[in-house]
N, C-alpha and C positions, 0 to 999 in steps of 0.2 A: 457603291453598296451602303454609303453610312447614312444615316438618318437624319431628319430635318432637324431634330433636336441630340445634341450629342449625348445625354446622358439616360438611354432610353433602356440600357439594359443589356438584353443578349442578340447579339446580330447573327443571323443565319449564315454559315459558311457553306455547309453541304446539308442538303436535306434529301439525299437519295439513299436506296438501299446500298451497301449495307450500315451505312450510319449515318447520324444525325447530328453535327457539330456546329457551337454557337461560339462567338467570341463573345466575352464580358467586358463592352467598353467602359465599362465604370472602373476598371482595375488594369489600367493601361499605363506603364512608365516605359518612358525613352531616356536612355542613360547617352545624354549629348555625346562626351567626349569617346565614349567607344562605339556608340552608334548601335547598343544592344536595345532590342525591343523586347519587354518584358511583360507578361499577360498571363489572364486566366480563360480557360476554355471549358466548355461544357460537353460532353460528349454523352448522348443518348443512346443506351444500347437497344437497338431493335432485335426482334424476335430470329431474324435472318444471322445478324451478326451473332447474336448468342449460340444458334445452332453450329456456326462455322467454328466460333471459338472451342465450342465442346467437342467438335470432331478433332480439332488439332490438339486438344488433351488427350483423347483417346489414343491418337500416335505416338505422344511422348511418353504413356504411360509404359512403351515397349522399350525404355531408354534406361539409364542408371537409375539408382536407389534416390538419387538427391533428385534428379530430374522427374521422377516418379512423385514424390513428396509434393513437388512444387506444381504439378500436374493436378494432383488431388486437391491441392488450396485452390488452383486458378477454378477447378470447375466448380467448387463450393461457392467461389466468390461469383461467377458467372451465371451460377443458377439463381443467386438472391438479386444481383445487381441491376438496378434500373439505369442509372446514368451515374456519370464520374466528372469531378472538377480537375484538370489538370493545371498546373502551372508550369508554365513552359516559357524558354528564353530563344530568340532569334539573332543570331549574327548575320544580318543581311547582306554586310560587305562580303562575308566569308561563305556566304549561303549554307548556313549551319545551324542546327537546334540542338537544344538540350531540355529534358523534361526533370523539373526541379523536384515536384512533388506531386503527388495523385490521391484524390479522395473519393470513394465509392460510397454509393447509396442506394439502399435499396428503395421500392416502390413508397414507402411511407417516408421518405425523405430523412432516415435513421441511418447515421455513418456507419458501415459496416467493415471498412477496412482501408487502411491508409498505408502509402508509400512515400517514406521521405526519402529515399536513397536518390540523390540525384545522379542523373546518367552522364555521361561522357558527351561532348559535342559529337553530332551526326551529321552527316552532309544530308541537305534537304532532297528527295527524291521528287525529280521532275514530274511534275503533274499530278502530287500526292496532295492529301488532305493538308498536311504541314505547309505545303506550299502557298495552299489557299489561303490558310490561316495566317502566314506570314505577309502576303501580298495585302490582305484585308487589312492585317493590322497596320501596315506602311499607309496603306490608303485611309484608315482612319485617323491616323495621327496627321497626316498632310492636311485633311479636310476639317479637324476637330481639335484642332492644337490647344484651343483654351480648354478644353477638359482632358487634357493628358497630363499627367504628371512628368516634369522634367527634371532630371538629375544630373 
């Protein structure tokens, strides 16, 4: 999946409903000692995904006050959001990942929200978008080592 020239920008990971995800091949780092892969992903929100997310928010409104407030915030966000950039790390040895930060943008590329709370390590689900991202990142590093930051 790697391009002929290593610094082309965004590589398509998934391009089917409900999501379109790209790997930013200009911002990939491999931590040599730990084997951690670090990179950025662009996720475009499709109408189908927006509708599904808004449906799940409706269900959450029947929960506690805290969950209702979060659901209201997510509803407003998904109504405006066009795409997001996600800073993600993969521990491919232990088949897990964590999200470090996310930035949400509207259709005019204006930042509308940011989440800088790093998540805990989570197991990479089989046949998931995260698995595809991890495999594509690994393949890109192997095929384009000269374009990857090694630390």
